[in-house]
KESELO-346756 format. One line per field, with one value per residue (C-alpha): x, y, z; residue number from 1. Coordinates in nm, 3 decimals, padded with zeros to 5 digits. Example, Ala and Ser with C-alpha at 12.3 -4.5 7.8 and 13.67 -1.06 7.14 Angstrom:
2
u	c(01.230,01.367)
v	c(-00.450,-00.106)
w	c(00.780,00.714)
resi	c(1,2)
***
This chain:
148
u	c(05.844,05.644,05.853,06.175,06.044,05.939,06.286,06.458,06.235,06.293,06.667,06.657,06.481,06.715,07.031,06.932,06.702,06.748,07.111,07.105,07.272,07.046,07.129,07.215,07.402,07.717,07.919,07.816,07.851,08.188,08.310,08.194,08.350,08.678,08.678,08.609,08.883,09.131,09.031,09.063,09.414,09.510,09.362,09.545,09.874,09.813,09.725,10.036,10.254,10.099,10.173,10.527,10.598,10.459,10.669,11.004,11.286,11.446,11.742,12.081,12.377,12.643,12.701,12.856,13.082,13.237,13.305,13.656,13.747,13.618,13.844,14.170,14.485,14.702,14.791,14.844,14.470,14.408,14.673,14.550,14.192,14.043,13.878,13.711,13.588,13.454,13.277,13.112,12.997,12.880,12.660,12.519,12.443,12.267,12.038,11.979,11.884,11.632,11.472,11.471,11.286,11.021,10.979,10.951,10.682,10.491,10.496,10.377,10.095,09.994,09.800,09.588,09.506,09.125,08.935,08.599,08.318,07.949,07.897,08.174,08.548,08.784,09.161,09.333,09.432,09.076,08.928,09.142,09.033,08.671,08.690,08.854,08.587,08.307,08.462,08.485,08.118,08.019,08.226,08.053,07.713,07.817,07.923,07.585,07.386,07.253,07.370,07.131)
v	c(14.119,13.831,13.849,13.833,13.537,13.362,13.424,13.279,12.968,12.921,12.963,12.707,12.450,12.507,12.479,12.195,11.980,12.081,11.968,11.665,11.367,11.067,10.698,10.676,11.003,11.093,11.066,10.706,10.588,10.760,10.598,10.256,10.311,10.417,10.105,09.885,10.058,10.000,09.635,09.589,09.734,09.493,09.194,09.292,09.318,08.982,08.823,08.969,08.843,08.496,08.484,08.609,08.355,08.062,08.144,08.180,07.968,07.796,07.614,07.548,07.421,07.423,07.050,07.070,07.353,07.120,06.835,06.955,06.972,06.620,06.470,06.665,06.573,06.716,06.454,06.729,06.796,06.434,06.450,06.778,06.657,06.902,06.624,06.466,06.806,06.875,06.536,06.625,06.960,06.793,06.556,06.847,07.035,06.726,06.711,07.086,07.055,06.782,07.007,07.297,07.086,06.998,07.370,07.457,07.192,07.307,07.670,07.576,07.373,07.675,07.831,07.514,07.518,07.494,07.789,07.689,07.930,07.866,07.827,07.569,07.524,07.719,07.703,07.991,08.172,08.153,08.252,08.567,08.659,08.593,08.815,09.095,09.075,09.077,09.373,09.567,09.489,09.612,09.928,09.993,09.959,10.193,10.454,10.428,10.533,10.880,11.174,11.296)
w	c(10.026,09.876,09.562,09.765,09.968,09.646,09.496,09.806,09.802,09.429,09.474,09.759,09.540,09.248,09.457,09.689,09.480,09.117,09.072,09.295,09.130,09.081,09.108,08.739,08.738,08.553,08.873,08.937,08.577,08.541,08.863,08.745,08.400,08.559,08.779,08.475,08.273,08.555,08.578,08.201,08.218,08.496,08.310,07.991,08.182,08.348,08.014,07.853,08.139,08.111,07.739,07.795,08.070,07.874,07.567,07.743,07.608,07.905,07.754,07.908,07.707,07.975,07.943,07.597,07.711,07.970,07.726,07.626,07.993,08.059,07.791,07.808,07.623,07.898,08.163,08.423,08.435,08.539,08.808,08.957,08.992,08.744,08.543,08.846,08.959,08.607,08.610,08.940,08.804,08.481,08.681,08.877,08.552,08.416,08.720,08.691,08.323,08.407,08.669,08.423,08.166,08.427,08.509,08.139,08.086,08.394,08.281,07.933,08.088,08.298,08.010,07.992,08.363,08.395,08.539,08.686,08.598,08.665,08.290,08.262,08.263,08.037,07.998,08.179,07.859,07.721,08.058,08.064,07.710,07.803,08.112,07.913,07.641,07.900,08.083,07.755,07.683,08.030,07.983,07.649,07.815,08.097,07.843,07.669,07.978,07.897,08.101,08.366)
resi	c(1,2,3,4,5,6,7,8,9,10,11,12,13,14,15,16,17,18,19,20,21,22,23,24,25,26,27,28,29,30,31,32,33,34,35,36,37,38,39,40,41,42,43,44,45,46,47,48,49,50,51,52,53,54,55,56,57,58,59,60,61,62,63,64,65,66,67,68,69,70,71,72,73,74,75,76,77,78,79,80,81,82,83,84,85,86,87,88,89,90,91,92,93,94,95,96,97,98,99,100,101,102,103,104,105,106,107,108,109,110,111,112,113,114,115,116,117,118,119,120,121,122,123,124,125,126,127,128,129,130,131,132,133,134,135,136,137,138,139,140,141,142,143,144,145,146,147,148)
***
């Protein structure tokens, strides 16, 4: 009977206390590593999108396509009002192109937008690279924690 009671107590300790995960257990480090990996993926996607947006070619050459219509040889186009309508559209395209150039300049300046960290300011593109590098370093340290 004593042997059976001892076996039950030993089994209780092994099952309830022996396999209990500690603070620095595999479960916690794996969860933290998974969260860091997810964050790194999101930062890489964001960085890639930033680079793609800032390198877009936003050019419009509709103005030159209208030039033959603005100076027709056919007198009927003057009489029907096509030339005046084309002039109106040409002016509208000119204004649109000016606005497009402002947008293009603003987007290109986006990568130089300062990000304010405690350590100092960095341009947005450098800040993203810095955060990605730091996250990779943290992930490496998490993966070096020994299993419990």
